[in-house]
C-alpha positions as CSV (number, residue, x, y, z in Angstrom):
1,M,-19.3,-14.1,5.5
2,S,-20.1,-10.5,5.0
3,R,-17.8,-8.3,3.0
4,D,-16.9,-4.7,3.6
5,R,-18.5,-2.5,0.9
6,R,-15.3,-0.5,0.3
7,T,-12.5,-3.0,0.7
8,D,-12.3,-6.5,-0.8
9,R,-9.8,-9.2,-1.4
10,D,-9.6,-12.9,-2.4
11,T,-9.3,-15.8,0.0
12,L,-5.8,-17.1,0.0
13,G,-5.1,-20.0,-2.4
14,G,-3.8,-20.9,-5.8
15,A,-7.0,-20.3,-7.8
16,D,-7.1,-17.4,-10.3
17,Q,-9.0,-14.5,-8.5
18,T,-9.4,-12.3,-11.6
19,P,-13.2,-12.6,-11.8
20,Q,-13.5,-11.7,-8.1
21,L,-11.2,-8.7,-8.5
22,F,-13.3,-7.2,-11.3
23,E,-16.5,-8.0,-9.4
24,A,-15.1,-6.0,-6.4
25,V,-14.2,-3.1,-8.6
26,S,-17.7,-3.1,-10.2
27,R,-19.4,-3.4,-6.8
28,S,-17.5,-0.3,-5.5
29,G,-19.4,1.9,-8.0
30,Y,-16.3,4.2,-8.4
31,Y,-15.7,4.7,-12.1
32,P,-15.7,0.9,-12.5
33,D,-15.0,1.0,-16.3
34,I,-12.1,3.3,-15.9
35,V,-10.5,1.4,-13.0
36,A,-11.1,-1.9,-14.8
37,E,-9.4,-0.7,-17.9
38,G,-6.3,0.4,-16.0
39,L,-6.2,-3.0,-14.3
40,R,-6.6,-5.0,-17.5
41,D,-3.8,-3.0,-19.2
42,T,-1.4,-3.5,-16.3
43,L,-2.2,-7.2,-15.6
44,A,-1.8,-8.1,-19.3
45,G,-3.7,-11.3,-18.8
46,E,-1.7,-12.6,-15.8
47,P,-3.7,-14.5,-13.2
48,V,-4.5,-12.8,-9.9
49,R,-3.4,-14.5,-6.7
50,S,-4.6,-11.9,-4.2
51,Y,-5.9,-8.4,-4.2
52,V,-7.2,-5.5,-2.2
53,V,-9.7,-2.9,-3.4
54,H,-9.9,0.2,-1.3
55,H,-12.3,3.1,-2.0
56,E,-11.9,6.1,0.2
57,P,-13.6,9.6,0.2
58,T,-11.5,12.6,1.2
59,F,-12.7,16.1,2.0
60,D,-11.4,19.0,-0.1
61,R,-12.7,22.3,1.4
62,D,-16.5,21.9,1.1
63,E,-16.4,19.1,-1.4
64,I,-15.9,15.4,-1.1
65,R,-13.3,13.8,-3.4
66,R,-13.0,10.1,-3.8
67,H,-10.1,7.9,-4.8
68,M,-9.5,4.2,-5.2
69,T,-6.4,2.1,-4.7
70,V,-6.2,-1.4,-6.0
71,L,-3.3,-3.8,-5.0
72,V,-2.9,-7.0,-6.9
73,L,-0.5,-9.8,-6.5
74,T,0.2,-12.1,-9.5
75,G,2.6,-14.9,-9.8
76,T,5.4,-12.5,-10.8
77,R,4.4,-9.0,-10.0
78,L,2.9,-6.6,-7.5
79,V,0.5,-4.3,-9.3
80,L,-0.8,-0.9,-8.0
81,V,-3.5,1.0,-9.7
82,H,-4.7,4.4,-8.2
83,T,-7.5,6.5,-9.5
84,D,-8.4,10.0,-8.4
85,E,-11.2,12.3,-9.4
86,H,-10.5,16.0,-10.0
87,P,-12.6,19.2,-10.4
88,P,-12.2,21.3,-13.6
89,D,-8.9,23.1,-13.8
90,D,-6.4,24.6,-16.3
91,L,-5.7,21.1,-17.6
92,L,-9.3,20.2,-18.4
93,P,-12.5,22.3,-18.3
94,K,-14.6,19.4,-17.1
95,P,-14.4,17.1,-14.0
96,Y,-12.1,14.3,-14.8
97,T,-10.3,11.2,-13.4
98,S,-6.6,10.3,-13.4
99,T,-5.4,6.7,-13.2
100,T,-1.8,5.7,-12.4
101,S,-0.6,2.2,-12.6
102,E,2.7,0.6,-11.5
103,A,3.9,-2.9,-11.8
104,V,6.9,-4.2,-9.7
105,G,8.5,-7.6,-10.0
106,V,8.0,-9.7,-6.9
107,S,11.7,-10.2,-6.9
108,Q,12.2,-6.5,-6.5
109,V,10.2,-6.1,-3.3
110,R,12.7,-5.4,-0.6
111,S,10.4,-5.0,2.5
112,V,6.9,-5.8,3.6
113,V,6.2,-4.0,6.9
114,V,3.0,-4.6,8.8
115,S,1.9,-2.6,11.8
116,R,-1.1,-3.8,13.8
117,M,-3.0,-1.8,16.5
118,V,-4.8,-4.1,18.9
119,S,-6.9,-2.8,21.8
120,T,-6.4,-4.1,25.4
121,G,-9.5,-6.3,24.9
122,G,-7.8,-8.1,22.0
123,Q,-9.7,-6.3,19.2
124,L,-7.9,-5.6,16.0
125,E,-8.3,-1.9,15.5
126,E,-6.0,-0.9,12.7
127,A,-3.4,-2.2,10.3
128,V,-0.8,-0.4,8.1
129,L,0.9,-2.2,5.2
130,T,4.1,-0.5,3.9
131,I,5.8,-2.0,0.9
132,G,9.3,-1.0,-0.3
133,W,11.0,-1.8,-3.5
134,G,13.7,0.9,-3.6
135,A,12.0,3.6,-5.7
136,V,11.3,5.9,-2.8
137,S,13.2,6.3,0.5
138,R,12.4,8.3,3.6
139,V,15.2,9.9,5.5
140,D,14.6,10.5,9.3
141,L,17.1,12.8,10.9
142,E,17.6,14.0,14.5
143,P,20.4,15.9,16.3
144,A,23.1,13.5,17.4
145,R,24.0,13.4,21.1
146,C,26.8,12.2,23.2
147,D,26.8,10.5,26.6
148,D,27.6,13.7,28.5
149,P,24.3,15.4,29.5
150,E,26.2,18.7,30.0
151,C,27.7,18.7,26.5
152,E,26.6,21.5,24.3
153,A,28.9,20.7,21.3
154,D,27.5,20.2,17.8
155,H,27.6,16.5,17.1
156,G,25.8,16.8,13.7
157,Y,22.8,14.6,12.9
158,T,22.0,10.9,13.1
159,G,19.2,9.1,11.4
160,S,18.1,6.3,9.1
161,V,17.0,5.7,5.6
162,S,14.0,3.4,5.1
163,G,11.9,2.3,2.1
164,D,8.6,4.0,1.8
165,D,7.3,3.3,-1.7
166,F,3.7,2.5,-0.8
167,S,1.6,2.5,2.4
168,L,-2.0,1.7,3.1
169,R,-3.8,2.1,6.4
170,L,-7.1,0.6,7.3
171,A,-9.1,1.2,10.5
172,A,-11.9,-1.0,11.9
173,A,-13.8,2.1,12.9
174,A,-13.9,3.4,9.3
175,E,-13.6,0.4,7.0
176,G,-14.8,-2.4,9.3
177,G,-12.8,-5.1,11.1
178,Q,-13.2,-7.5,8.2
179,A,-11.4,-5.0,5.9
180,V,-8.5,-4.8,8.3
181,R,-8.2,-8.6,8.4
182,Q,-8.3,-8.7,4.6
183,L,-5.4,-6.3,4.4
184,L,-3.4,-8.5,6.7
185,D,-4.2,-11.5,4.5
186,F,-2.9,-9.7,1.5
187,A,0.3,-8.9,3.4
188,R,0.7,-12.6,4.3
189,A,0.3,-13.5,0.6
190,L,2.9,-10.9,-0.5
191,S,5.3,-12.0,2.2
192,A,5.0,-15.6,1.1
193,A,5.6,-14.7,-2.5
194,T,8.8,-12.8,-1.7
195,T,10.4,-15.8,0.0
196,G,10.5,-17.9,-3.1
197,P,13.7,-18.9,-4.9
198,G,15.4,-16.1,-6.8
199,T,13.7,-13.3,-4.9
200,T,15.3,-10.5,-2.9
201,G,12.3,-10.0,-0.7
202,P,11.9,-9.4,3.1
203,G,14.0,-12.4,4.0
204,S,17.0,-11.0,2.2
205,A,16.3,-7.3,2.1
206,D,19.0,-4.8,2.9
207,P,18.8,-3.5,6.5
208,A,18.0,0.1,7.3
209,V,21.1,2.3,6.7
210,S,22.2,4.6,9.6
211,V,23.2,8.1,8.4
212,T,25.3,10.6,10.2
213,G,25.9,14.1,8.9
214,R,26.2,17.7,9.7
215,G,23.8,20.5,8.8
């Protein structure tokens, strides 16, 4: 089976996938030593059950900036490591990288939202994985309306609050169809992990909260 050059993950199963994870980081060619160091510090020796490595270039005016996101699922935690490259600035006179890592207990994951875009021919085109654990919430508001189409009174606003801690979108046109399927495999592994005893995962997550207010 061929693997996408920018996105990789393990096959589902109970085996420790740590060697494959670091191999994927090295194969990406994106500051592999720096990314690997951030991963080692955050994993703290815990075996890897599943992972996604996503390397993506972005355009900043006339320059290309690259960044890498690594998602790792262990037996107890969801680990996220994100590395960016930066041009010289007031902070540092030379180009530099910044790496941010976060570890969330699997029991704290409250929602695993997966959106799939499939063409009329049955081809998987895109997938979006959104994970919520309560650190960041998004508020969507819109003017409230009553049933009277002629009413011009101010009814305030209505909306909802939803978790939006992390989101990753992959498209077959950019990353390849295999990469999209790999992201879905990781989502399945994470969903399965959050349904175990003692978790508060998707099966027991709090529902979206409706909000009504006035501007």
